[in-house]
Residue frames relative to the residue before (quaternion, step in Angstrom):
aa qw qx qy qz dx dy dz
M 1.0000 0.0000 0.0000 0.0000 0.00 0.00 0.00
W 0.1801 -0.7781 0.5958 0.0845 3.62 -0.78 1.00
V 0.1951 -0.7919 0.5760 0.0556 3.50 -1.16 0.81
R 0.2388 -0.7847 0.5316 0.2113 3.49 -0.66 0.74
L 0.1892 -0.8212 0.5345 0.0645 3.61 -0.60 1.01
V 0.0196 0.8689 -0.4878 0.0821 3.43 -0.31 1.36
G 0.8221 -0.1161 0.0661 0.5534 3.64 1.27 -0.40
P 0.5994 -0.6420 0.3405 0.3356 3.54 -1.17 0.34
V 0.6040 0.5866 -0.3928 0.3699 3.73 0.96 0.14
M 0.4735 -0.6850 0.4764 0.2821 3.53 -0.84 0.96
G 0.7073 0.4263 -0.3205 0.4640 3.58 -1.34 0.67
W 0.8352 -0.0137 -0.0172 0.5495 3.59 0.68 -0.92
G 0.6737 0.5458 -0.3099 0.3903 3.72 1.07 -0.28
M 0.8685 0.0149 0.0348 0.4942 3.45 -0.98 -1.15
W 0.8367 0.2581 -0.1484 0.4597 3.60 0.66 -0.80
S 0.2681 0.8404 -0.4355 0.1794 3.54 1.38 0.31
G 0.6586 0.5029 -0.2777 0.4861 3.52 1.27 -0.59
I 0.7000 0.4650 -0.2295 0.4911 3.45 1.30 -0.22
V 0.7502 0.2601 -0.0847 0.6019 3.43 1.00 -1.10
P 0.3784 -0.7255 0.5360 0.2079 3.61 -0.68 1.18
D 0.6785 -0.4844 0.4135 0.3661 3.56 -1.27 0.60
G 0.8550 0.1718 -0.1414 0.4684 3.60 -0.85 1.03
L 0.5092 0.6334 -0.4208 0.4030 3.56 1.31 -0.10
W 0.6439 0.4927 -0.3484 0.4704 3.69 1.05 -0.82
E 0.6822 0.5129 -0.3449 0.3906 3.58 0.82 -0.77
I 0.6269 0.5236 -0.3225 0.4785 3.57 1.36 -0.39
A 0.7044 0.4830 -0.2381 0.4625 3.48 1.15 -0.87
K 0.5428 0.7008 -0.3597 0.2914 3.56 1.03 -0.84
P 0.6902 0.4748 -0.2620 0.4792 3.55 0.82 -1.08
L 0.6942 0.5114 -0.3160 0.3960 3.70 1.08 -0.63
I 0.6117 0.5634 -0.3310 0.4460 3.54 1.29 -0.29
P 0.4653 -0.7110 0.4647 0.2489 3.54 -0.69 1.26
P 0.5552 -0.6001 0.4395 0.3721 3.72 -1.10 0.30
S 0.5449 -0.5801 0.4417 0.4140 3.58 -0.96 0.46
K 0.4164 -0.7006 0.5235 0.2484 3.47 -1.25 0.73
V 0.3483 -0.7315 0.5483 0.2075 3.62 -0.92 0.95
R 0.3480 -0.7622 0.5089 0.1973 3.46 -0.91 1.06
P 0.4778 -0.7199 0.4124 0.2888 3.67 -0.40 1.09
Q 0.7145 0.4243 -0.2708 0.4860 3.59 0.98 -0.80
G 0.4483 -0.7061 0.4464 0.3181 3.63 1.17 -0.21
G 0.5982 0.5876 -0.3791 0.3914 3.57 -1.05 -0.01
G 0.5531 0.6344 -0.4185 0.3414 3.55 -1.09 -0.36
T 0.5984 -0.5393 0.4555 0.3789 3.68 -1.23 -0.17
Q 0.5286 -0.5924 0.5007 0.3449 3.42 -1.29 0.53
D 0.4963 -0.6444 0.4829 0.3244 3.42 -1.13 0.93
T 0.5164 -0.5847 0.5430 0.3109 3.38 -1.57 0.42
P 0.5048 -0.6457 0.4261 0.3830 3.66 -0.75 0.71
D 0.6073 -0.6085 0.3850 0.3357 3.39 -1.18 0.77
E 0.5752 0.5995 -0.3234 0.4528 3.63 1.17 -0.65
T 0.7101 0.4132 -0.2809 0.4961 3.47 0.90 -0.90
L 0.6265 0.5300 -0.3691 0.4363 3.68 0.94 -0.43
F 0.6658 0.5128 -0.2824 0.4626 3.53 1.27 -0.80
A 0.6151 0.5000 -0.3410 0.5053 3.51 1.23 -0.61
A 0.6408 0.4910 -0.3691 0.4605 3.67 0.91 -0.68
I 0.6202 0.5208 -0.3508 0.4702 3.73 0.96 -0.60
N 0.6176 0.5494 -0.2994 0.4765 3.50 0.96 -0.94
Y 0.6923 0.5175 -0.2755 0.4207 3.52 0.82 -1.12
V 0.6827 0.4552 -0.3079 0.4816 3.44 0.92 -0.88
L 0.6484 0.5102 -0.3603 0.4353 3.68 0.85 -0.74
V 0.6780 0.5402 -0.2626 0.4237 3.53 0.92 -0.89
S 0.7785 0.3362 -0.1408 0.5110 3.40 0.75 -1.35
G 0.4650 -0.7139 0.4711 0.2284 3.65 0.89 -0.23
C 0.4567 0.6745 -0.4627 0.3498 3.56 1.38 0.03
A 0.5444 -0.5964 0.4837 0.3377 3.52 -1.41 0.30
W 0.5914 -0.5813 0.4025 0.3876 3.60 -1.07 0.67
R 0.6662 0.5157 -0.3404 0.4175 3.60 0.91 -0.36
A 0.6250 0.4853 -0.2841 0.5414 3.54 1.55 -0.32
L 0.3205 0.7667 -0.5126 0.2163 3.75 1.14 0.09
L 0.4985 -0.6610 0.4553 0.3275 3.59 -1.00 0.79
P 0.5479 -0.6438 0.4144 0.3370 3.59 -1.08 0.68
C 0.5701 0.5846 -0.4591 0.3499 3.60 1.13 -0.15
F 0.5651 0.5880 -0.4169 0.4014 3.59 1.10 -0.03
G 0.3208 -0.7951 0.4587 0.2334 3.59 1.36 -0.37
I 0.4788 0.6449 -0.4250 0.4174 3.56 1.31 0.69
S 0.3625 -0.7452 0.5020 0.2475 3.61 -0.50 1.06
K 0.6343 -0.5456 0.3979 0.3764 3.67 -1.15 0.58
S 0.6540 0.5230 -0.3172 0.4451 3.63 0.96 -0.72
T 0.6248 0.5682 -0.2928 0.4484 3.36 1.19 -0.84
A 0.6984 0.5349 -0.1941 0.4341 3.37 0.97 -1.32
T 0.7745 0.3130 -0.2014 0.5115 3.61 0.98 -0.83
A 0.3136 0.7420 -0.5119 0.2984 3.74 1.31 0.07
G 0.8424 0.1942 -0.1815 0.4688 3.47 -1.08 0.90
S 0.6482 0.5366 -0.3581 0.4045 3.72 1.09 -0.12
């Protein structure tokens, strides 16, 4: 499955080939806010839109989390954590 990446907005941009129009608007309020680390540091969070697109990609394509495409920018250890 090839996906054309054109921009950062759900529904018509970067993840439009993976996330159908309107689905992000339904899912967005259901995603809890990122936790702030009181000690600071750590790595920057992956945007919620990207994580949602990655979840959709795995569900639709049937690929394993460890086979996730590099365009999602999610490391294999992050994708398989807790599984």
